C-alpha positions in Angstrom: -6.7 -23.5 40.9 -3.9 -21.4 39.6 -5.3 -17.8 40.3 -6.6 -19.1 43.5 -3.1 -20.4 44.4 -1.7 -17.6 43.4 -3.8 -15.5 45.3 -2.8 -17.4 48.3 1.1 -17.0 47.8 1.4 -13.5 46.0 -1.5 -11.6 46.3 0.2 -8.5 45.1 1.0 -10.9 41.8 -2.7 -10.8 40.9 -4.6 -8.3 39.1 -8.2 -6.9 40.5 -10.9 -5.0 39.1 -10.1 -4.4 35.3 -7.0 -6.1 35.9 -8.7 -8.9 37.7 -9.9 -10.9 34.4 -8.4 -14.0 33.3 -9.4 -15.8 30.4 -9.0 -19.5 29.2 -8.6 -19.8 25.5 -6.1 -21.4 23.3 -6.8 -20.6 19.8 -10.0 -18.9 18.1 -13.2 -20.8 16.6 -16.2 -19.6 15.4 -19.9 -20.6 16.9 -20.4 -21.4 12.8 -17.7 -24.2 13.2 -19.0 -25.3 16.3 -22.7 -25.5 14.6 -21.6 -27.4 11.8 -19.7 -30.2 13.5 -23.3 -30.4 16.0 -24.8 -31.0 12.5 -22.5 -33.3 11.1 -22.4 -35.4 14.2 -25.9 -35.3 14.4 -26.3 -36.6 10.9 -24.1 -39.2 11.8 -25.6 -40.3 14.7 -29.0 -40.3 12.5 -30.6 -37.6 14.7 -30.2 -34.7 11.8 -30.6 -34.4 7.7 -29.0 -31.0 7.3 -25.3 -30.2 7.6 -25.6 -26.9 7.5 -26.5 -25.2 10.6 -29.3 -22.6 10.7 -29.7 -19.5 12.3 -32.3 -19.2 15.5 -36.5 -18.3 14.3 -37.0 -15.0 16.4 -39.6 -17.5 18.3 -36.4 -19.7 19.2 -34.4 -16.9 20.2 -37.2 -15.7 22.4 -37.9 -19.2 24.3 -34.4 -20.2 24.8 -32.2 -16.9 24.9 -35.0 -14.6 26.4 -34.6 -12.3 23.7 -30.6 -12.2 23.4 -29.3 -11.5 20.1 -26.2 -11.5 21.5 -25.3 -15.3 21.1 -22.7 -15.8 18.2 -21.5 -12.3 18.1 -18.1 -11.6 18.2 -16.2 -12.0 21.7 -12.4 -12.3 21.5 -10.2 -13.6 24.5 -6.6 -13.6 25.4 -5.4 -15.5 28.4 -2.3 -13.4 28.8 -2.9 -12.6 32.3 -3.6 -16.3 32.5 -0.3 -17.1 30.9 1.5 -14.7 33.0 0.6 -16.6 36.3 1.6 -19.9 34.6 -1.4 -21.1 32.9 -0.4 -23.9 29.8 -3.4 -24.8 27.8 -3.2 -28.4 26.5 -6.1 -28.4 24.4 -7.0 -26.9 21.0 -9.5 -25.6 19.0 -9.1 -29.2 17.1 -9.8 -30.7 20.5 -13.2 -28.6 20.9 -14.2 -29.8 17.4 -13.3 -33.6 18.2 -15.4 -33.2 21.7 -18.2 -32.6 19.6 -19.1 -36.4 18.8 -18.5 -38.1 22.4 -20.8 -35.0 23.8 -23.6 -35.2 21.8 -23.5 -39.0 22.4 -23.6 -38.4 26.2 -26.3 -35.6 25.6 -28.5 -38.1 23.3 -27.8 -40.8 25.7 -29.4 -39.3 28.7 -32.5 -38.1 26.7 
C-alpha cells in the first residue's frame, strides 16, 4: 500500500524499471535456519524424528520444484528503496523463526 499510495501522491518519487524494485526485509536468515526450526517443531509436535534438516533428493527436486536447483541458493535483498519512501519494518528474523510453530500447527490442522 505504501508504494501504491506513493505513486498516487507523487509519481516522480517512485522508481521504475531497474529502480522500481522494492524489497521488504528486516535482517538476514538462511534456509538452513528455517529448515532447522521446522525440523525441531515437527519433533515437538510428534511428526518428526531428526532435528537436522536434510537435502532434497533428485526425485523430490523434480517433483516439488520442477527440476529447479535454485531453492536455497544465496539471495540477498535490501529494503533501501522501501525504507526511503517510509516503510518501517517491525518484525525480525527472530519473529520469523518464532512463527514456525503456529504456522506448522495450522498447516497440520488443515490436513
